[in-house]
C-alpha positions in Angstrom: -122.3 32.5 17.0 -125.5 33.5 18.8 -125.0 36.4 21.2 -128.6 36.8 22.3 -129.5 36.7 26.0 -130.2 33.3 27.5 -132.3 32.0 30.4 -129.7 29.4 31.3 -126.1 28.9 30.4 -124.2 25.6 30.3 -120.4 25.7 30.0 -119.2 22.6 28.0 -115.6 21.4 27.6 -114.7 21.0 24.0 -111.9 18.6 24.7 -113.2 15.4 26.1 -116.9 16.2 26.2 -117.8 17.5 22.7 -114.9 16.1 20.8 -112.8 13.0 21.6 -109.5 15.0 21.4 -107.7 13.7 24.5 -106.2 10.6 22.8 -105.1 12.7 19.8 -103.5 15.4 22.1 -101.9 12.7 24.2 -100.4 11.1 21.1 -99.0 14.4 19.8 -97.4 15.2 23.2 -96.0 11.7 23.6 -94.4 11.7 20.2 -93.0 15.2 20.9 -91.5 14.1 24.2 -90.0 11.0 22.8 -88.4 12.9 19.9 -86.9 15.6 22.2 -85.8 13.1 24.8 -83.9 11.2 22.1 -81.9 14.4 21.5 -81.1 14.5 25.2 -80.0 10.8 25.0 -82.9 9.7 27.2 -84.8 6.7 26.0 -88.5 7.3 26.2 -91.1 5.3 24.1 -94.0 7.3 22.8 -96.7 4.5 22.9 -95.9 3.9 26.6 -96.5 7.6 27.4 -100.0 8.0 25.9 -101.8 6.3 28.7 -100.3 8.2 31.6 -100.6 11.5 29.7 -104.3 11.2 29.0 -105.6 11.9 32.5 -103.2 14.9 32.7 -104.5 16.7 29.6 -108.2 17.7 30.3 -108.1 21.3 31.6 -104.4 21.8 30.7 -102.5 23.3 27.7 -99.6 21.4 26.4 -97.2 23.6 28.4 -99.1 22.9 31.6 -99.3 19.2 30.9 -95.5 19.1 30.4 -95.1 20.5 34.0 -97.4 17.9 35.4 -95.9 15.1 33.3 -92.3 15.6 34.5 -93.5 15.6 38.0 -95.8 12.5 37.8 -94.6 10.2 35.1 -91.6 8.0 36.2 -90.2 7.7 32.6 -89.6 11.4 32.6 -87.7 11.6 35.9 -84.3 11.4 34.3 -82.2 14.5 35.3 -81.5 15.5 31.8 -85.2 15.5 31.0 -86.7 16.7 34.2 -84.8 19.9 34.6 -84.4 21.1 31.0 -87.1 23.8 30.8 -86.1 24.7 27.3 -86.7 21.1 26.2 -90.1 21.2 27.9 -91.1 24.3 25.9 -89.8 22.6 22.7 -91.9 19.5 23.4 -95.0 21.5 24.1 -94.5 23.6 20.9 -93.9 20.5 18.8 -97.0 18.8 20.3 -99.1 21.9 19.6 -97.9 22.0 15.9 -98.6 18.3 15.4 -102.0 18.4 17.1 -103.0 21.4 15.0 -102.0 19.4 11.8 -104.1 16.5 13.0 -107.1 18.7 13.9 -107.1 20.2 10.5 -108.2 16.8 9.2 -111.1 16.6 11.7 -111.6 15.0 15.0 -114.2 12.5 16.2 -117.1 13.8 18.2 -118.4 12.0 21.3 -121.3 9.7 20.5 -124.6 11.5 20.4 -123.2 14.8 21.4 -124.8 16.8 18.5 -128.3 15.5 19.3 -127.8 16.3 23.0 -126.5 19.8 22.4 -129.3 20.6 20.0 -131.8 19.3 22.7 -130.3 21.7 25.2 -130.5 24.6 22.7 -134.2 23.7 21.9 -134.9 23.9 25.7 -133.6 27.5 25.7 -130.2 26.7 27.1 -127.3 28.7 25.7 -123.9 26.9 25.5 -120.5 28.4 26.2 -117.7 26.2 24.9 -114.4 26.1 26.8 -111.4 24.6 25.1 -107.8 23.7 26.1 -107.0 23.9 22.4 -106.4 27.1 20.4 -109.1 29.0 18.7 -107.7 28.4 15.2 -108.1 24.7 15.8 -111.5 24.7 17.5 -113.6 27.2 15.4 -113.3 25.2 12.1 -114.3 22.0 13.9 -117.3 23.6 15.5 -118.4 24.9 12.0 -117.9 21.5 10.5 -120.1 20.0 13.2 -122.8 22.6 12.6 -122.5 23.9 16.2 -121.3 27.4 15.7 -124.8 28.9 15.6 -125.8 27.0 18.7 -123.0 28.6 20.8 -123.3 31.7 22.9 -119.5 32.2 22.8 -116.3 30.3 22.7 -113.4 30.6 25.1 -110.1 29.0 24.1 -106.8 28.6 25.9 -105.0 31.1 23.7 -107.6 33.9 24.0 -105.9 35.4 27.0 -102.2 36.2 27.6 -100.2 33.5 29.2 -100.0 34.0 33.0 -97.8 32.3 35.6 -100.0 33.2 38.5 -103.1 31.2 37.4 -103.7 28.2 35.2 -105.2 28.6 31.7 -108.4 27.0 32.9 -108.7 29.4 35.8 -108.1 32.3 33.5 -110.7 30.9 31.1 -113.4 30.6 33.8 -112.6 34.1 35.1 -113.1 35.5 31.6 -116.3 33.5 31.1 -117.6 34.6 34.4 -116.8 38.3 33.6 -118.6 38.1 30.3 -121.7 36.3 31.8 -121.8 39.0 34.5 -121.9 41.7 31.8 -124.7 39.8 30.2 -126.5 39.8 33.6 -126.8 36.0 33.7 -126.9 35.1 37.5 -125.0 32.2 39.1 -128.1 30.2 39.7 -128.6 30.0 35.9 -125.2 28.6 35.1 -123.7 25.1 35.2 -120.7 23.3 33.6 -119.9 20.0 32.0 -116.2 19.0 32.4 -114.3 15.8 32.1 -114.5 14.0 35.5 -111.1 14.0 37.3 -109.7 16.7 34.9 -108.1 19.9 36.1 -111.2 22.0 35.3 -113.6 19.6 37.1 -111.3 19.4 40.2 -111.0 23.2 40.2 -114.8 23.7 40.3 -115.3 21.0 42.9 -112.6 22.2 45.2 -113.5 25.9 45.1 -114.0 27.4 48.5 -117.3 28.8 47.3 -118.5 26.6 44.4 -120.4 28.7 41.8 -121.3 26.0 39.4 -123.2 22.8 39.5 -120.7 20.4 37.9 -122.7 18.1 35.6 -121.7 14.5 34.8 -120.1 13.1 31.8 -121.4 12.2 29.3 -123.4 15.2 28.3 -126.6 13.2 28.3 -126.6 13.2 32.1 -126.8 17.0 32.1 -130.1 16.9 30.3 
């Protein structure tokens, strides 16, 4: 990865902007939930869960998505499912394992994303990739896509210790900001491309003192 200084930095979400991972992550979590709910004698159908899970995933780890899912999805409101925190952890771990296995076979990139990112780089923009997935899943995919040399650095959900006081996306942005500060890249030379309506986009938009221009999806609109 390129660590040279940059005139401008764009933070780009891997999940949902670069790669079309959200449906695959939703499927992995839905199947994990259905399997564990069956052990709790709660009938939940995985195909019916995929659609309501998809808007919950951008900007969240599987563990964080489980918290949101049991609060917002009616099918998971059963007492035996809703309050079993151990079951929630098992669901998230099972989903993480299954998603990692799926990612090992490759994931689809968003249409035109390679050309658009190379155009940004050609203009002198440096790209920071932020991912809700784990580093061991994302790095091989970026190499396969030929993007690793175009990236200033990568920040994944598992790069920092798990904290209860802040969400993973908050921790990621804090770490990204700290590193860009050390590189002396000012706020006015930073922007971000996140999935509209996702946790990361909402966090940036609702900040009391917004520090990033939140660009539109798809990435082409950031050019």
